[in-house]
Predicted model as a PDB file, atoms N, CA, C, CB and O in Angstrom, pLDDT in the B-factor column:
MODEL        1                                                                  
ATOM      1  N   MET A   1       0.844  -1.156   0.000  1.00 87.00           N  
ATOM      2  CA  MET A   1       0.000   0.000   0.000  1.00 87.00           C  
ATOM      3  C   MET A   1       0.894   1.225   0.000  1.00 87.00           C  
ATOM      4  CB  MET A   1      -0.963  -0.005   1.205  1.00 87.00           C  
ATOM      5  O   MET A   1       1.919   1.263   0.681  1.00 87.00           O  
ATOM      6  N   GLU A   2       0.500   2.208  -0.760  1.00 91.00           N  
ATOM      7  CA  GLU A   2       1.231   3.462  -0.806  1.00 91.00           C  
ATOM      8  C   GLU A   2       0.285   4.594  -0.446  1.00 91.00           C  
ATOM      9  CB  GLU A   2       1.864   3.689  -2.199  1.00 91.00           C  
ATOM     10  O   GLU A   2      -0.835   4.666  -0.952  1.00 91.00           O  
ATOM     11  N   ILE A   3       0.735   5.460   0.413  1.00 89.00           N  
ATOM     12  CA  ILE A   3      -0.052   6.631   0.798  1.00 89.00           C  
ATOM     13  C   ILE A   3       0.647   7.847   0.221  1.00 89.00           C  
ATOM     14  CB  ILE A   3      -0.210   6.746   2.364  1.00 89.00           C  
ATOM     15  O   ILE A   3       1.834   8.070   0.458  1.00 89.00           O  
ATOM     16  N   GLY A   4      -0.102   8.628  -0.538  1.00 85.00           N  
ATOM     17  CA  GLY A   4       0.472   9.807  -1.166  1.00 85.00           C  
ATOM     18  C   GLY A   4      -0.202  11.077  -0.687  1.00 85.00           C  
ATOM     19  O   GLY A   4      -1.295  11.045  -0.122  1.00 85.00           O  
ATOM     20  N   LEU A   5       0.452  12.169  -0.915  1.00 82.00           N  
ATOM     21  CA  LEU A   5      -0.069  13.476  -0.542  1.00 82.00           C  
ATOM     22  C   LEU A   5      -1.135  13.906  -1.545  1.00 82.00           C  
ATOM     23  CB  LEU A   5       1.070  14.522  -0.469  1.00 82.00           C  
ATOM     24  O   LEU A   5      -0.937  13.784  -2.754  1.00 82.00           O  
ATOM     25  N   GLY A   6      -2.245  14.401  -1.056  1.00 79.00           N  
ATOM     26  CA  GLY A   6      -3.319  14.854  -1.929  1.00 79.00           C  
ATOM     27  C   GLY A   6      -2.935  16.097  -2.708  1.00 79.00           C  
ATOM     28  O   GLY A   6      -2.067  16.864  -2.292  1.00 79.00           O  
ATOM     29  N   THR A   7      -3.590  16.287  -3.842  1.00 83.00           N  
ATOM     30  CA  THR A   7      -3.269  17.438  -4.690  1.00 83.00           C  
ATOM     31  C   THR A   7      -4.375  18.492  -4.700  1.00 83.00           C  
ATOM     32  CB  THR A   7      -3.002  16.974  -6.104  1.00 83.00           C  
ATOM     33  O   THR A   7      -4.245  19.507  -5.384  1.00 83.00           O  
ATOM     34  N   LEU A   8      -5.447  18.273  -3.964  1.00 78.00           N  
ATOM     35  CA  LEU A   8      -6.543  19.239  -3.960  1.00 78.00           C  
ATOM     36  C   LEU A   8      -6.278  20.426  -3.038  1.00 78.00           C  
ATOM     37  CB  LEU A   8      -7.825  18.558  -3.549  1.00 78.00           C  
ATOM     38  O   LEU A   8      -6.917  21.471  -3.163  1.00 78.00           O  
ATOM     39  N   GLY A   9      -5.363  20.267  -2.142  1.00 84.00           N  
ATOM     40  CA  GLY A   9      -5.028  21.361  -1.235  1.00 84.00           C  
ATOM     41  C   GLY A   9      -6.178  21.719  -0.321  1.00 84.00           C  
ATOM     42  O   GLY A   9      -6.881  20.837   0.173  1.00 84.00           O  
ATOM     43  N   PRO A  10      -6.380  23.019  -0.089  1.00 85.00           N  
ATOM     44  CA  PRO A  10      -7.411  23.447   0.858  1.00 85.00           C  
ATOM     45  C   PRO A  10      -8.834  23.197   0.360  1.00 85.00           C  
ATOM     46  CB  PRO A  10      -7.241  24.910   1.158  1.00 85.00           C  
ATOM     47  O   PRO A  10      -9.785  23.325   1.132  1.00 85.00           O  
ATOM     48  N   ASP A  11      -8.994  22.843  -0.909  1.00 86.00           N  
ATOM     49  CA  ASP A  11     -10.334  22.593  -1.445  1.00 86.00           C  
ATOM     50  C   ASP A  11     -10.775  21.147  -1.294  1.00 86.00           C  
ATOM     51  CB  ASP A  11     -10.383  22.978  -2.896  1.00 86.00           C  
ATOM     52  O   ASP A  11     -11.872  20.801  -1.732  1.00 86.00           O  
ATOM     53  N   ALA A  12      -9.964  20.293  -0.691  1.00 87.00           N  
ATOM     54  CA  ALA A  12     -10.272  18.869  -0.597  1.00 87.00           C  
ATOM     55  C   ALA A  12     -11.595  18.613   0.113  1.00 87.00           C  
ATOM     56  CB  ALA A  12      -9.157  18.143   0.124  1.00 87.00           C  
ATOM     57  O   ALA A  12     -12.389  17.797  -0.354  1.00 87.00           O  
ATOM     58  N   VAL A  13     -11.849  19.279   1.212  1.00 87.00           N  
ATOM     59  CA  VAL A  13     -13.092  19.061   1.963  1.00 87.00           C  
ATOM     60  C   VAL A  13     -14.292  19.528   1.155  1.00 87.00           C  
ATOM     61  CB  VAL A  13     -13.047  19.795   3.317  1.00 87.00           C  
ATOM     62  O   VAL A  13     -15.328  18.865   1.141  1.00 87.00           O  
ATOM     63  N   THR A  14     -14.158  20.657   0.489  1.00 89.00           N  
ATOM     64  CA  THR A  14     -15.249  21.199  -0.323  1.00 89.00           C  
ATOM     65  C   THR A  14     -15.585  20.272  -1.478  1.00 89.00           C  
ATOM     66  CB  THR A  14     -14.884  22.583  -0.855  1.00 89.00           C  
ATOM     67  O   THR A  14     -16.757  20.008  -1.747  1.00 89.00           O  
ATOM     68  N   VAL A  15     -14.571  19.781  -2.154  1.00 86.00           N  
ATOM     69  CA  VAL A  15     -14.792  18.871  -3.279  1.00 86.00           C  
ATOM     70  C   VAL A  15     -15.413  17.566  -2.780  1.00 86.00           C  
ATOM     71  CB  VAL A  15     -13.462  18.587  -4.027  1.00 86.00           C  
ATOM     72  O   VAL A  15     -16.336  17.040  -3.403  1.00 86.00           O  
ATOM     73  N   GLY A  16     -14.917  17.051  -1.673  1.00 86.00           N  
ATOM     74  CA  GLY A  16     -15.482  15.829  -1.118  1.00 86.00           C  
ATOM     75  C   GLY A  16     -16.940  15.989  -0.730  1.00 86.00           C  
ATOM     76  O   GLY A  16     -17.746  15.090  -0.969  1.00 86.00           O  
ATOM     77  N   ALA A  17     -17.286  17.114  -0.140  1.00 89.00           N  
ATOM     78  CA  ALA A  17     -18.672  17.365   0.256  1.00 89.00           C  
ATOM     79  C   ALA A  17     -19.572  17.536  -0.964  1.00 89.00           C  
ATOM     80  CB  ALA A  17     -18.754  18.608   1.148  1.00 89.00           C  
ATOM     81  O   ALA A  17     -20.733  17.128  -0.940  1.00 89.00           O  
ATOM     82  N   ALA A  18     -19.045  18.135  -2.024  1.00 88.00           N  
ATOM     83  CA  ALA A  18     -19.839  18.348  -3.233  1.00 88.00           C  
ATOM     84  C   ALA A  18     -20.126  17.034  -3.952  1.00 88.00           C  
ATOM     85  CB  ALA A  18     -19.121  19.309  -4.175  1.00 88.00           C  
ATOM     86  O   ALA A  18     -21.123  16.931  -4.667  1.00 88.00           O  
ATOM     87  N   ILE A  19     -19.279  16.040  -3.776  1.00 89.00           N  
ATOM     88  CA  ILE A  19     -19.458  14.769  -4.468  1.00 89.00           C  
ATOM     89  C   ILE A  19     -20.646  13.979  -3.911  1.00 89.00           C  
ATOM     90  CB  ILE A  19     -18.187  13.936  -4.365  1.00 89.00           C  
ATOM     91  O   ILE A  19     -21.276  13.223  -4.649  1.00 89.00           O  
ATOM     92  N   LEU A  20     -20.958  14.140  -2.636  1.00 88.00           N  
ATOM     93  CA  LEU A  20     -22.032  13.354  -2.027  1.00 88.00           C  
ATOM     94  C   LEU A  20     -23.387  13.547  -2.715  1.00 88.00           C  
ATOM     95  CB  LEU A  20     -22.156  13.715  -0.567  1.00 88.00           C  
ATOM     96  O   LEU A  20     -24.002  12.554  -3.105  1.00 88.00           O  
ATOM     97  N   PRO A  21     -23.878  14.776  -2.881  1.00 87.00           N  
ATOM     98  CA  PRO A  21     -25.171  14.902  -3.569  1.00 87.00           C  
ATOM     99  C   PRO A  21     -25.080  14.540  -5.050  1.00 87.00           C  
ATOM    100  CB  PRO A  21     -25.702  16.321  -3.424  1.00 87.00           C  
ATOM    101  O   PRO A  21     -26.061  14.074  -5.630  1.00 87.00           O  
ATOM    102  N   LEU A  22     -23.916  14.747  -5.670  1.00 88.00           N  
ATOM    103  CA  LEU A  22     -23.766  14.359  -7.067  1.00 88.00           C  
ATOM    104  C   LEU A  22     -23.827  12.846  -7.225  1.00 88.00           C  
ATOM    105  CB  LEU A  22     -22.452  14.893  -7.629  1.00 88.00           C  
ATOM    106  O   LEU A  22     -24.443  12.347  -8.167  1.00 88.00           O  
ATOM    107  N   ALA A  23     -23.200  12.116  -6.321  1.00 87.00           N  
ATOM    108  CA  ALA A  23     -23.246  10.653  -6.376  1.00 87.00           C  
ATOM    109  C   ALA A  23     -24.682  10.169  -6.231  1.00 87.00           C  
ATOM    110  CB  ALA A  23     -22.358  10.034  -5.275  1.00 87.00           C  
ATOM    111  O   ALA A  23     -25.089   9.230  -6.915  1.00 87.00           O  
ATOM    112  N   ASP A  24     -25.448  10.796  -5.354  1.00 84.00           N  
ATOM    113  CA  ASP A  24     -26.853  10.441  -5.178  1.00 84.00           C  
ATOM    114  C   ASP A  24     -27.639  10.724  -6.451  1.00 84.00           C  
ATOM    115  CB  ASP A  24     -27.460  11.209  -3.995  1.00 84.00           C  
ATOM    116  O   ASP A  24     -28.451   9.903  -6.877  1.00 84.00           O  
ATOM    117  N   PHE A  25     -27.402  11.878  -7.055  1.00 85.00           N  
ATOM    118  CA  PHE A  25     -28.102  12.273  -8.277  1.00 85.00           C  
ATOM    119  C   PHE A  25     -27.822  11.289  -9.410  1.00 85.00           C  
ATOM    120  CB  PHE A  25     -27.689  13.691  -8.695  1.00 85.00           C  
ATOM    121  O   PHE A  25     -28.746  10.842 -10.089  1.00 85.00           O  
ATOM    122  N   PHE A  26     -26.551  10.954  -9.615  1.00 87.00           N  
ATOM    123  CA  PHE A  26     -26.200  10.047 -10.704  1.00 87.00           C  
ATOM    124  C   PHE A  26     -26.620   8.615 -10.415  1.00 87.00           C  
ATOM    125  CB  PHE A  26     -24.712  10.099 -10.963  1.00 87.00           C  
ATOM    126  O   PHE A  26     -26.905   7.861 -11.346  1.00 87.00           O  
ATOM    127  N   ALA A  27     -26.663   8.221  -9.145  1.00 86.00           N  
ATOM    128  CA  ALA A  27     -27.123   6.882  -8.801  1.00 86.00           C  
ATOM    129  C   ALA A  27     -28.598   6.710  -9.119  1.00 86.00           C  
ATOM    130  CB  ALA A  27     -26.869   6.596  -7.328  1.00 86.00           C  
ATOM    131  O   ALA A  27     -29.068   5.595  -9.349  1.00 86.00           O  
ATOM    132  N   ARG A  28     -29.316   7.807  -9.131  1.00 84.00           N  
ATOM    133  CA  ARG A  28     -30.740   7.774  -9.487  1.00 84.00           C  
ATOM    134  C   ARG A  28     -30.953   7.940 -10.995  1.00 84.00           C  
ATOM    135  CB  ARG A  28     -31.498   8.874  -8.731  1.00 84.00           C  
ATOM    136  O   ARG A  28     -32.080   8.146 -11.444  1.00 84.00           O  
ATOM    137  N   GLY A  29     -29.893   7.853 -11.760  1.00 84.00           N  
ATOM    138  CA  GLY A  29     -30.013   7.973 -13.210  1.00 84.00           C  
ATOM    139  C   GLY A  29     -30.210   9.399 -13.675  1.00 84.00           C  
ATOM    140  O   GLY A  29     -30.760   9.630 -14.751  1.00 84.00           O  
ATOM    141  N   GLY A  30     -29.769  10.357 -12.881  1.00 79.00           N  
ATOM    142  CA  GLY A  30     -29.918  11.758 -13.258  1.00 79.00           C  
ATOM    143  C   GLY A  30     -31.305  12.310 -13.012  1.00 79.00           C  
ATOM    144  O   GLY A  30     -31.673  13.351 -13.557  1.00 79.00           O  
ATOM    145  N   ARG A  31     -32.077  11.611 -12.188  1.00 78.00           N  
ATOM    146  CA  ARG A  31     -33.433  12.069 -11.862  1.00 78.00           C  
ATOM    147  C   ARG A  31     -33.484  12.582 -10.432  1.00 78.00           C  
ATOM    148  CB  ARG A  31     -34.460  10.932 -12.058  1.00 78.00           C  
ATOM    149  O   ARG A  31     -32.688  12.181  -9.582  1.00 78.00           O  
ATOM    150  N   ARG A  32     -34.411  13.455 -10.189  1.00 75.00           N  
ATOM    151  CA  ARG A  32     -34.602  13.952  -8.825  1.00 75.00           C  
ATOM    152  C   ARG A  32     -35.156  12.842  -7.947  1.00 75.00           C  
ATOM    153  CB  ARG A  32     -35.547  15.178  -8.808  1.00 75.00           C  
ATOM    154  O   ARG A  32     -35.825  11.924  -8.422  1.00 75.00           O  
ATOM    155  N   ALA A  33     -34.867  12.945  -6.665  1.00 68.00           N  
ATOM    156  CA  ALA A  33     -35.381  11.965  -5.715  1.00 68.00           C  
ATOM    157  C   ALA A  33     -36.898  12.084  -5.631  1.00 68.00           C  
ATOM    158  CB  ALA A  33     -34.740  12.159  -4.318  1.00 68.00           C  
ATOM    159  O   ALA A  33     -37.455  13.181  -5.663  1.00 68.00           O  
ATOM    160  N   GLU A  34     -37.550  10.935  -5.524  1.00 69.00           N  
ATOM    161  CA  GLU A  34     -39.002  10.941  -5.366  1.00 69.00           C  
ATOM    162  C   GLU A  34     -39.341  11.437  -3.971  1.00 69.00           C  
ATOM    163  CB  GLU A  34     -39.603   9.527  -5.612  1.00 69.00           C  
ATOM    164  O   GLU A  34     -38.624  11.149  -3.013  1.00 69.00           O  
ATOM    165  N   THR A  35     -40.414  12.169  -3.860  1.00 65.00           N  
ATOM    166  CA  THR A  35     -40.797  12.697  -2.555  1.00 65.00           C  
ATOM    167  C   THR A  35     -41.244  11.564  -1.652  1.00 65.00           C  
ATOM    168  CB  THR A  35     -41.913  13.748  -2.692  1.00 65.00           C  
ATOM    169  O   THR A  35     -41.933  10.640  -2.084  1.00 65.00           O  
ATOM    170  N   GLY A  36     -40.844  11.646  -0.395  1.00 60.00           N  
ATOM    171  CA  GLY A  36     -41.227  10.654   0.588  1.00 60.00           C  
ATOM    172  C   GLY A  36     -40.262   9.488   0.691  1.00 60.00           C  
ATOM    173  O   GLY A  36     -40.419   8.655   1.584  1.00 60.00           O  
ATOM    174  N   ALA A  37     -39.263   9.391  -0.191  1.00 50.00           N  
ATOM    175  CA  ALA A  37     -38.331   8.261  -0.151  1.00 50.00           C  
ATOM    176  C   ALA A  37     -37.511   8.273   1.130  1.00 50.00           C  
ATOM    177  CB  ALA A  37     -37.400   8.289  -1.368  1.00 50.00           C  
ATOM    178  O   ALA A  37     -37.241   7.222   1.713  1.00 50.00           O  
ATOM    179  N   GLU A  38     -37.114   9.468   1.567  1.00 51.00           N  
ATOM    180  CA  GLU A  38     -36.304   9.556   2.772  1.00 51.00           C  
ATOM    181  C   GLU A  38     -37.110   9.207   4.019  1.00 51.00           C  
ATOM    182  CB  GLU A  38     -35.715  10.949   2.907  1.00 51.00           C  
ATOM    183  O   GLU A  38     -36.576   8.642   4.973  1.00 51.00           O  
ATOM    184  N   THR A  39     -38.372   9.540   4.007  1.00 53.00           N  
ATOM    185  CA  THR A  39     -39.195   9.259   5.177  1.00 53.00           C  
ATOM    186  C   THR A  39     -39.639   7.803   5.215  1.00 53.00           C  
ATOM    187  CB  THR A  39     -40.408  10.171   5.197  1.00 53.00           C  
ATOM    188  O   THR A  39     -40.096   7.326   6.253  1.00 53.00           O  
ATOM    189  N   ALA A  40     -39.512   7.090   4.095  1.00 60.00           N  
ATOM    190  CA  ALA A  40     -39.922   5.689   4.050  1.00 60.00           C  
ATOM    191  C   ALA A  40     -38.840   4.765   4.583  1.00 60.00           C  
ATOM    192  CB  ALA A  40     -40.280   5.295   2.632  1.00 60.00           C  
ATOM    193  O   ALA A  40     -39.001   3.544   4.559  1.00 60.00           O  
ATOM    194  N   GLY A  41     -37.733   5.335   5.067  1.00 66.00           N  
ATOM    195  CA  GLY A  41     -36.677   4.526   5.639  1.00 66.00           C  
ATOM    196  C   GLY A  41     -35.579   4.158   4.652  1.00 66.00           C  
ATOM    197  O   GLY A  41     -34.627   3.470   5.022  1.00 66.00           O  
ATOM    198  N   GLU A  42     -35.691   4.601   3.405  1.00 71.00           N  
ATOM    199  CA  GLU A  42     -34.653   4.309   2.422  1.00 71.00           C  
ATOM    200  C   GLU A  42     -33.446   5.189   2.678  1.00 71.00           C  
ATOM    201  CB  GLU A  42     -35.177   4.513   0.988  1.00 71.00           C  
ATOM    202  O   GLU A  42     -33.577   6.360   3.033  1.00 71.00           O  
ATOM    203  N   GLN A  43     -32.272   4.612   2.493  1.00 75.00           N  
ATOM    204  CA  GLN A  43     -31.055   5.400   2.620  1.00 75.00           C  
ATOM    205  C   GLN A  43     -30.777   6.095   1.294  1.00 75.00           C  
ATOM    206  CB  GLN A  43     -29.854   4.510   3.043  1.00 75.00           C  
ATOM    207  O   GLN A  43     -31.124   5.568   0.237  1.00 75.00           O  
ATOM    208  N   PRO A  44     -30.154   7.277   1.335  1.00 76.00           N  
ATOM    209  CA  PRO A  44     -29.809   7.932   0.078  1.00 76.00           C  
ATOM    210  C   PRO A  44     -28.794   7.091  -0.690  1.00 76.00           C  
ATOM    211  CB  PRO A  44     -29.254   9.348   0.337  1.00 76.00           C  
ATOM    212  O   PRO A  44     -28.031   6.332  -0.092  1.00 76.00           O  
ATOM    213  N   ALA A  45     -28.785   7.227  -2.004  1.00 76.00           N  
ATOM    214  CA  ALA A  45     -27.905   6.425  -2.851  1.00 76.00           C  
ATOM    215  C   ALA A  45     -26.439   6.655  -2.518  1.00 76.00           C  
ATOM    216  CB  ALA A  45     -28.156   6.739  -4.315  1.00 76.00           C  
ATOM    217  O   ALA A  45     -25.628   5.739  -2.648  1.00 76.00           O  
ATOM    218  N   TRP A  46     -26.087   7.865  -2.091  1.00 78.00           N  
ATOM    219  CA  TRP A  46     -24.678   8.129  -1.795  1.00 78.00           C  
ATOM    220  C   TRP A  46     -24.204   7.302  -0.602  1.00 78.00           C  
ATOM    221  CB  TRP A  46     -24.460   9.624  -1.521  1.00 78.00           C  
ATOM    222  O   TRP A  46     -23.016   6.995  -0.505  1.00 78.00           O  
ATOM    223  N   ALA A  47     -25.102   6.939   0.300  1.00 81.00           N  
ATOM    224  CA  ALA A  47     -24.709   6.138   1.463  1.00 81.00           C  
ATOM    225  C   ALA A  47     -24.200   4.772   1.022  1.00 81.00           C  
ATOM    226  CB  ALA A  47     -25.892   5.977   2.437  1.00 81.00           C  
ATOM    227  O   ALA A  47     -23.231   4.255   1.579  1.00 81.00           O  
ATOM    228  N   THR A  48     -24.853   4.189   0.023  1.00 80.00           N  
ATOM    229  CA  THR A  48     -24.399   2.908  -0.511  1.00 80.00           C  
ATOM    230  C   THR A  48     -23.041   3.056  -1.160  1.00 80.00           C  
ATOM    231  CB  THR A  48     -25.406   2.351  -1.517  1.00 80.00           C  
ATOM    232  O   THR A  48     -22.171   2.203  -0.985  1.00 80.00           O  
ATOM    233  N   THR A  49     -22.848   4.126  -1.906  1.00 79.00           N  
ATOM    234  CA  THR A  49     -21.569   4.367  -2.574  1.00 79.00           C  
ATOM    235  C   THR A  49     -20.448   4.502  -1.560  1.00 79.00           C  
ATOM    236  CB  THR A  49     -21.644   5.621  -3.446  1.00 79.00           C  
ATOM    237  O   THR A  49     -19.376   3.923  -1.736  1.00 79.00           O  
ATOM    238  N   VAL A  50     -20.685   5.259  -0.508  1.00 81.00           N  
ATOM    239  CA  VAL A  50     -19.660   5.441   0.523  1.00 81.00           C  
ATOM    240  C   VAL A  50     -19.363   4.115   1.206  1.00 81.00           C  
ATOM    241  CB  VAL A  50     -20.107   6.491   1.563  1.00 81.00           C  
ATOM    242  O   VAL A  50     -18.200   3.800   1.457  1.00 81.00           O  
ATOM    243  N   ARG A  51     -20.390   3.334   1.512  1.00 81.00           N  
ATOM    244  CA  ARG A  51     -20.208   2.047   2.162  1.00 81.00           C  
ATOM    245  C   ARG A  51     -19.404   1.091   1.272  1.00 81.00           C  
ATOM    246  CB  ARG A  51     -21.569   1.433   2.510  1.00 81.00           C  
ATOM    247  O   ARG A  51     -18.541   0.365   1.765  1.00 81.00           O  
ATOM    248  N   GLU A  52     -19.685   1.090  -0.035  1.00 81.00           N  
ATOM    249  CA  GLU A  52     -18.944   0.219  -0.963  1.00 81.00           C  
ATOM    250  C   GLU A  52     -17.489   0.640  -1.060  1.00 81.00           C  
ATOM    251  CB  GLU A  52     -19.588   0.242  -2.357  1.00 81.00           C  
ATOM    252  O   GLU A  52     -16.604  -0.214  -1.111  1.00 81.00           O  
ATOM    253  N   ARG A  53     -17.229   1.924  -1.085  1.00 80.00           N  
ATOM    254  CA  ARG A  53     -15.853   2.394  -1.222  1.00 80.00           C  
ATOM    255  C   ARG A  53     -15.031   2.132   0.039  1.00 80.00           C  
ATOM    256  CB  ARG A  53     -15.840   3.880  -1.545  1.00 80.00           C  
ATOM    257  O   ARG A  53     -13.829   1.880  -0.051  1.00 80.00           O  
ATOM    258  N   THR A  54     -15.657   2.187   1.202  1.00 75.00           N  
ATOM    259  CA  THR A  54     -14.922   1.951   2.428  1.00 75.00           C  
ATOM    260  C   THR A  54     -14.650   0.468   2.650  1.00 75.00           C  
ATOM    261  CB  THR A  54     -15.681   2.520   3.604  1.00 75.00           C  
ATOM    262  O   THR A  54     -13.802   0.106   3.465  1.00 75.00           O  
ATOM    263  N   ALA A  55     -15.362  -0.388   1.930  1.00 68.00           N  
ATOM    264  CA  ALA A  55     -15.165  -1.838   2.070  1.00 68.00           C  
ATOM    265  C   ALA A  55     -13.857  -2.288   1.426  1.00 68.00           C  
ATOM    266  CB  ALA A  55     -16.342  -2.599   1.443  1.00 68.00           C  
ATOM    267  O   ALA A  55     -13.375  -3.385   1.710  1.00 68.00           O  
ATOM    268  N   HIS A  56     -13.285  -1.467   0.575  1.00 61.00           N  
ATOM    269  CA  HIS A  56     -12.059  -1.860  -0.146  1.00 61.00           C  
ATOM    270  C   HIS A  56     -10.849  -1.619   0.673  1.00 61.00           C  
ATOM    271  CB  HIS A  56     -11.930  -1.120  -1.448  1.00 61.00           C  
ATOM    272  O   HIS A  56      -9.735  -1.891   0.224  1.00 61.00           O  
TER     273      HIS A  56                                                      
ENDMDL                                                                          
END                                                                             
């Protein structure tokens, strides 16, 4: 395993935060979330993406 220095600099947190809603949007096929999905107990699509990436 190799750990390297990031190249985003001070914008790393901002870019990372911006990716979360984008991942959710694209996971839904570029469609808006249906109303009531969050209240029905469904997790947002980005949560699955984050969980899959942390499993590696």
